[in-house]
N, C-alpha and C positions, 0 to 999 in steps of 0.2 A: 286398783280401779282402772277402768278402760280409759285410754287416752282421750277418746271423744268426750267422755263424761268430765274428766279433769279439765279439758279445754273450756267447758262451759261454766265452771265455777268462777264467779267474779272475784278477782283479786285486785285490791287497790293499793298502789305503791305511791306514797306521797314524796315528791322530790321538792325540796325547798327552793324558792325563788333565789336568784343570785344575791339580791340585797339582804336576804335572810340568812345567808351562810356566814360562818366565821371568817374573819379577815384572812386568816391563814389559807383557808380554802379558796378564797377569791384570788389571792396572789398566786397560788399554785395553778389555778385554772388559766390565769393570764400567762404565766410562764409556759404552760403546755401549748397554748394557742400560738404564742410567739415562736416557740420551738418548731412548730409546723411550718411557719413562714420562713424561718431561718434555713430549714432543710429544703424548702421549695425553691428559694432564691440562691441557696448555697453561699450565704454570707453571714458573718457574725452580726448579731443585732444587740445594741446596747440601749436600754431604756431607763430614764431617770425616775426617781421616786415621785416627783411631781406629776409626770406623765401617767404613772401607774395609778396615782390617786384620782387623776382626772378620768381615767378609763373606768375605775370602780364607781365613781360618782355618776358618770354619764350612763351607766348600765342599770340604774335603779328602775328604769322603764324600758321595756323591750327585751329584757332578759338576755340569755347567753347568745342568741342569734344576733342581737344588736352589738354585743361585745365583740363577736367575731368580725362583724362589719367594721367597727371602729378600729380594731387592731389591723385588719387588712388595709384600711385606708391609710393609717399612720405608717405602716411598713412600706406601702407603695410610694408614699411621698418621700420617705427616707431613702428608698432605693433610687428614686429619681434624682435626689440631691447628690448621690455618689456614683451615678451610673458610669461616669468617665474615669473613675478612680478605683484602685484596688484597696478599698478601706471598708470599715464596718458601717452598718446602718445605725445612725444615732437618732433615737426618738426622744425628743424633749418637749417641754410645754410650748415652745415657740413653733414647733412643727405642726402640731395638731390643730384642726379647725376650731373655731370659737364654740360651736355647739358641744364639742367634746371637752374643750378646755374648761368650760363652765362647770364641768363635773367636779372639779377640785373644790369648788365652794360647797357643793352638796355633800361631798365627802367630809369636809371640815365640820359642817353642821351636824353630821351623824356621830362624829367621834369626839366632839368637844368635851363630853363628859368623861371620856376615857383617854387620858393623855398618853398612855402607853401605846395606843394604836398608831400614833404618828411615828413612833420609833421602831415599829415592827418592820416597816418597809426599808430596805437598805437604800443608800444614796443612788446606787446604780446597779442594775442587774444586767449581766453580760451572758448572752445565750449564743453558743456556737452551733453550727450545723453538725449533726451527727448522722452520717449515712447508715450507721448500723442500727439506729433506733427505728422501731416499727410503731407506727401510729394506728389508732383504731380506724375502722372503715370510715370513709367519707360519708357524710350525711346530707340531708336535703339542703342544709345551709352552706354547703361547699360549692362555690361558684364553678360552673362548667368551663370557665375560661381561665387561662393563666395570665393574671394581671401584669406580671413582670415581663412576659414575652410581648404583650401589647405595648408596654412602655418602651421597650427596646426598639421595636419595629417603628413606632411612631417617632421616637427621638431621631432615629437614623433618617427617616423620611423628611422630617422638618429641618434637620441639619443640612440635608441635600438641597432643600429649598432656600437656604440662606437665612433662616430665622436665628435671632440671637438666643443665648442660653436662657436669659430671663423670660423671653417670649415663649420659648419652648416649655419652660416649667409652668408658666401660667396656663398655656393651652392644655398641656397634658394633665395638670392638676384638676382642671375643670372636667376633662374627659374621664379621669379616674373616678371622680365623684359621680359622674353620670352612669358609668358602668355598674358601680356597686349599688347606687341608688335604685337603678332599674331592677337589678337582681333581687335585692332584699325587699323591694316594694311588694313583690308577689306574696310574701309571707304575712302581710299585715292583716289580711282578711281570711286566712286559712281556717281559723277556729270557727268563724261565722259560716264559712262555706260548708264545713263538715257538719255543723249543727243543722244547717238547712237540708243537707243530704239525709241526715238521720231522721228527719221528720217524715220522709217518704220511703225510706229504705231501711230494712232491719240492720242493726249494727253488726250482726254476724256476717251479713252479705258484704258490708263495707270492709270488714276485717279480711274476709276472703279475697276481695278485690285487691287489697294491699299486698296480700301474700302472693297472689299470682302475678302481680306487677313485678315483685322482686324475683320470682322464679323466671319470668320471661326475660328480664334484664340480664340475669346470670346466664341463661341458656344462649341468648342471642348476642351477649356482650355489647349491648347498646342501651341507652337510656330511653325510658318512656316518660312523657310528662304527666302531670297530675290529672289531666283530662282522662287518662286511661282509667283511673279509679272511679271517676264519676260516670264515664260511659259504661263500664262493665257493671258497676253497682246498679245503675238504673236498668240496664238491659237484663241482668239476671233477676232483679226484683220483678220486672214485668213478666219474664219467662216463667218463674216459679208460680206467679199468680195465675198465668194461663194454664199451667199444668194442674194446679189445684182445682181450677174451674173446669178442667177437662176440655179446654177449647184450643189446645195446642195442636198444630198439624205436624205429622211426622213425614209428610211428603213435601218436598220443596220445589216450588215453581221458580225459585230465585236462580239467576245465572250470575254467579260471582266469579271474578277473575282470580280465583285461588289456584295456586300451584301446589299440587299434592306432594311434590318432591322437595319443596322449599323447607328451610329451617323454621320459618314462621308457622307453616302448616303442622310440622312435627310438634311444636310447642302448643299449638291450638289443640291438637289431639290429646296431649298430656293434660291440659287444662280441662278438656271435655271429660276425661276419665276421672280427674280429681273431683269435679262437680258431682258426678254420679255416686262416687264413694262417700263423699262428705255429706251429701244431703239424701242419699238413698233414693235417688230418682233415676228414671230413664229419660235421657236427654236426646232430642232429635239430632240425627247426624249433621244436619245443616248448620248446627251451632259451631261446628269446627271451622267452617268457612267464615261464619260471622265473626268469631273471635279472631281469626287470622286477619280479617278485614280491619278490625279495630287496632290490632297490633301494627299493621302496615301503615295506618293513617294517623297514628298518634305516637310518633317517634320524635325524640329530641336529639338532634345531631348538634355537635359543637361547631357552630358557624360564627366566625368573627367578622366584624366590619372594620377594615383598616383604612382610615382616610390618608391620602397623600396629596402633595401639591403637584402642579404642572411642571415645575422646574425639575429637570433630570427625571422625568416621568418613567421612561423605560428602565433606567438604572434602578430606581426605587422598586419597581415591580419585579425586576429580576432578583433583587435582594430578598424581597418578601417571599418570592416563590421558592427560595432555597429551603425554607422551614415551614412552608404552608402550601396546601393545595388550593389554588385559586379557581373558584367556580366561575366567577364573572367579574368584569370591570364595569363600573357605573360612573358616568361623568359627562363632561362636555367635550372631551377630546379622545378619539380612538387611537391608541398607540400602535395598532396593527401588529400585535405580537402573537397572533394565532389564538388568543383567548377571547371567548364570547364577550361582546361589548353591548351595553345597554345605555342609551342616552338618557339624560335626566328628563327630557321631554317625554320619552316613551315610558319612563318609570312613573311620571306624574299622571299621564293620561290613562294609565292602567294597563296598557299593552305590554310594557316592560315587566310589570309584575308577573304576568302570565309566562313570559319567557323565562324569568328567573325561577319561577316555581317548576317549570318543565326541566330546567337545568338541574335543580336540586333533586327532582324525582327521577332523573335519568331518562326523561321522555324526549320525543322528537320536538325540536325547537320550531315554534311557529313564528313567522316573521311579524314584527310589530305592526299594528294597524293605527294609522295616524288620523283617522276620521274624527271630526269635531265632536260627534255625538258620544265618543268614548272619553271625553274630558271629565276628570274627577274634579269636584268642586274644590277650588284652591283653599277656601276658608276651612274646610273640613280637614285637609291635610295639614294646614298650619296649626290648627288646634291640637291635632294628634301629636305633632312634633313638640309643641309648647308644653303639653302635659308631661312629656318625658324629660324636658330640659329645665323647666322653671321651678323655682322653690318659693319665691315670694309673690310674684305677679299672678293674677288670675287669668288663665288662658282664654276663658270665655269673654272677658272684658277687653283684654289687650289686643285680641286678634283684629277686631274692627279698626282700632287705632293704627295698627301696623299696615292694614290694607289701605287706609286713607293716606298714611305716610308715603307708600309707594305711588299711589295715584298722584299725589302732589309733586313728587319728583318727576314722574312721567310728563305732567303738564308743564313743569318748569323747563325741562330739557327737550320737550317735543319728541318724545320717544315712547315706544311701546315694548315693554319687557315680556319675554315668554314666561310661562308659568313656573318653570324651573328657576329662572333668575328671580322672579318675584318671591318665590318661597325662600330662596337662599337669603335675599335681602331681609325679609321679615324675621326669619329665625336669628340672623346675625344681630339685628337691631334689638330683638327681644333679650338676647344674652347681654348686650351692651347696657340695656336698661337695668337688668339685674345687678350688673357690676356697679352701676351708679348707687343702687340701694345699699350695697355693702361697702361702698367707698373703696373699690378695687379697680379703678379705671386702668385700661391699657395705656402704655407710654409709647408714643410714636418717636422712634429714634432717628428717622431721616429728616431732612429739611423740608418744611411745608411749603417753601417758596416755589418748588417745582410742581406743585399739585395743580390739577385742573380747577381754575377759579370758578367756572360755571357750575361744575359738579359740587364744589364746596358750598357755593351760594345756595344752590337748590337744596342741599342737605340741611343747611342751617335753617332755611325757611320752613322746610317740611318738619324738622324736629321740634318746632314750636308747639305742635299738636300735643306732644308729651308734657311739655312745660305747663300748658294751659289745662290739660285734662288730669295729669297725674302729679304735677309739681315736681317733675323729674327733668333735669337739664343734662343733655349729653355734653361731655367735655370735648374740647377741640381735638384732643388726641384721638378720641373715639371717632370723631367725624373725619379725621385725616385717614384713618384706616378704611372708613367707608368710601372715601374718594378713590382709594386704590382699588377697592372691590368694584365700584362702578366702572372704572377704566377697563376692567376685563370684559364688560358687556358691550 
């Protein structure tokens, strides 16, 4: 049979959900995923039977993508615990977060009727890195960042800042959760988005868009994000419809900034040819430029954000630059190291965002404009940050309370904070409120006797708004840290 005919014969392959697979298969999959982490971090990883049961139980919803997320989180926390020692990573029940730990109860409920299931899992599984082992190609659930490099860089920066080991672990653990939460959140609605796309575009066009995405990534050696599939599917669907109605134009009045000698243009030509062969159509030449434009504008580059403190700022930046290409520095202090600097005020008022985009795109840098009319609404920025950071609190409801909190402090201290400082205070306090909910307050190690009494009094008075509205009281330790923060302003 012709390949084109075979391609159109529908074949359904049923792959069982993770919780429908035999226990042996589940353990083998966990072993495989941990092996990948052991090779990535180049350390031996030991995992207890209880932790394995918790991982299996916590993956009954979310399937294998959720399992990968949970394993990466556990391995990252284990790596953080032994970062300063040449020892193995130990993953046990005490290490993993409560939401994963509760999986052991679900596992127990499932295997109560089968007593042998508890004995299948060994007390400890030890997995050593194997440099000779080849893993399957990375998939969409593979984070584009190296979580272990992020941990090392941030640990060094925080150590230079003088933070204690416990404080560093608390800070970075929250950061690990945030990185992985943001990455895996994008998969939650993938099925619904594809179903929505299939309502207006033929499934064969969507399949073709996925094929040329893979082709372009292989030819150009760079990642294209999922918007490429949606953009090309919708574009080709509309194009084929115009060709069918004979309303397509083969003369182009468009003036696109395409470079015919570029690698992107060569890929666009190849895609143009594939379209004509696959659908037996004559496609206007201008489609080469249009496809190139889509490729140019929907690229996913690996760009990490690494926070560092003001103490030993230049030394920390030099250390990070040894293993990273620094695009720009963003903050309240310019270290004058010959690296483009964007102030927080410029970032918040929108002008800094334009500068950063030009730096990423390799375009001419336009000087920031500080005019008042360019101010972005602070509340909008606050809500955007809260949606990414919060788990329990509602960003829509808490934002107004945070704004009132800052206003009360300003009135008490007779001071007006800039937008960047207001945003920093609001986000910090929101995280503190979440820590109150899970009973995981920061512990202030210094003596509070030296703290600014006026600032402490203003914070205590302003924090009553949370007690009255949310029945959440900030601990004295959390308020002490906020006094230190206000002293910087």
